[in-house]
N, C-alpha and C positions, 0 to 999 in steps of 0.2 A: 482447596479451591477445585471443585469440579468443572469440566468445561467439555464441549462436545464438539468431535471433528468427524469432518467428511471429507471425501476426495472428489474433485472435479475433473475430469478429462477435458482439455482446451486444446485449441489449435497448436499451442507453443508449449504444451506440457502440462502433465497433471499438477493440479493447485490443491493445496490443502486449506480448508475452511473452517476455523476453529471460532466456536462462540460460546458465550455464557446464554441464560436463557432470554437475554435482553439485547445484546449488543455482538458486534464483529469484535473478537480480540487478535485473531491473526489471519491473514490470506496471504499464503506465499506458495510459491513453486516448491515441490515436493523435493526436488535435488537440493534444494536448500534448507531440509528440514533441522540440520545440526544446528543451524545460525537462528532458525525459527524458535527450537526447543531451547535454546541457550538465552534469547530474549524474552520468551515467556517466562522462563523461571526467574530472569533477573529482576522483572518488574512485578510478577505476581507470586512468587515463591513456588513451592510444592503444588503442582498441579495434577490431577487424574483427568485423562481424556478418555471420554467414552464415545465410542463409534456411534453414530447414529445417520440416518439418510436425512439431508437437508436442513439441519439446524436452524430454527428461526425462521426458515425460507431463504437464508442466505446463498445456499448452493443454487437454487433457481435464479436468484438474482445475478450470480456468476455466470450462469449459462446464458441469461439473457443478454448480459453486457457482451459476450463472445458470439452471440447471434445478430448482434447489430442494434440491440437497445442501449446504447452508450449511456445514458442516465441512469441505468439501472442500479449503480450503486451510490450515488450522489447523496442521497439520504439516509443512506444505511447508519443506525447508531453504531460507534466504534467506542469501545473501552481501550484507550491506549496505555495507561501507564505511562511512565516516562516523567522526565523533569518538567519543572514549568516552562523552560525554554522549548524543549522539544515538542511539548503539546502547542505551543504557540505556533510553532513551524508547520506542523502537521494541520493546523487548523487554517494556516495561509494556503497550503497545498491543497486542500479542499476547495479552496476558492478560484483555482485555476480552471478555466472551463475547458470542456472537452473539446479538441481539436487545436487547441492552443498550448503554448510552452511559455516557459519563464526561465530565470537563470538564478543560481544562488544568490549573486547581488541583487537581483529584483527583488526576490523574496526578503533578504535582509533589510533592503530600503523599505519594503511595504512595512516591516516591523519596527522602522526607526532606528536600527541599528545597521548603518550602510557599511560598518567595517567589519561585521560578522558573517562576512559570506562563506568563509571555511567553517564557522561553528554551524550555519544552516547547513551545508554538506554534511557535516557530521551526523546531523539530526536527521537529514533526509537519509542518510545511509542506514540508521537505526529503527527506520519505519517498519513497523510489523505487519502492516495492514496493507499490502499491495492493492492497487487498483482503485480500492474505495478511498484511500489516502494517496491521490497519484504522484507518487515520486517520478514515475517514468516522465513526467511531463517536464521536468525539470531537466535543463541543458546548460552546457557550457556557454559563457557572456559571448564567445565567437562563433556558436551556434553548433560546436560540435557535441556527439552524444557522449556525455560524459558517463561514469561507470553507474551501474545498476546491478545491484544484489542478483537479480534473475539472468542477468547477461546483456551485453548490448545488443545483441540480435534479438531478444526479446523485447527489448526496449523501442528497436526500430520498428518491429512488427507492431507493438501497440500503438504507436505514432501514427503508422500507416491506417491501421484499423480505424483509428478516430478521426483521421482526416477523410479516408475514401468515402466513409459512409454518410 
C-alpha cells in the first residue's frame, strides 16, 4: 500500500500527516512516530510512505485548525482500520463538539455498553488520527486530564485552544 506523508509545524510540535488519495490515515506528533508506524503496519500491512506537500489538502486543514478554524478537521474523510469496536468508539469521538469534553464512561454509555469504559479507553489510546478523531476531548470522570499519546501538556493546550477561540 502506498501512502503520502507530510509534516506540519504546530505550536505544540511537528505533526505527521499520512493520507491515501482519499482519506486521512494518520495524524500524530512526530515524536510519536514509532507508535504511529507500528499502528499503521498493524492495520494496513506493509506501506510505502511517499513524501509530498499537503496530501489531499489535509496539511492545510491541520494548519487551519491551529490558526483558529477549529472545525477544519471535523468532516475530513478518515480511514481508520481497527476492530469494529474501535471504529465504533472513534465514530463516537468524532461527535464530541469542539470546546466540549466527555469521559470514557460517557462514551461507553452512548454505545449502550456502560461497563466498557476501560475498553473505550483502550480504543481511544489506539487512535491513529489525532485531532480529526478528537481523543484529546476525553477526560477522566472526575475531570482529570487522563493519558494522551502526545502528552498531557499537549492535551491541556488543545483543550484550551478549543475553548479560548
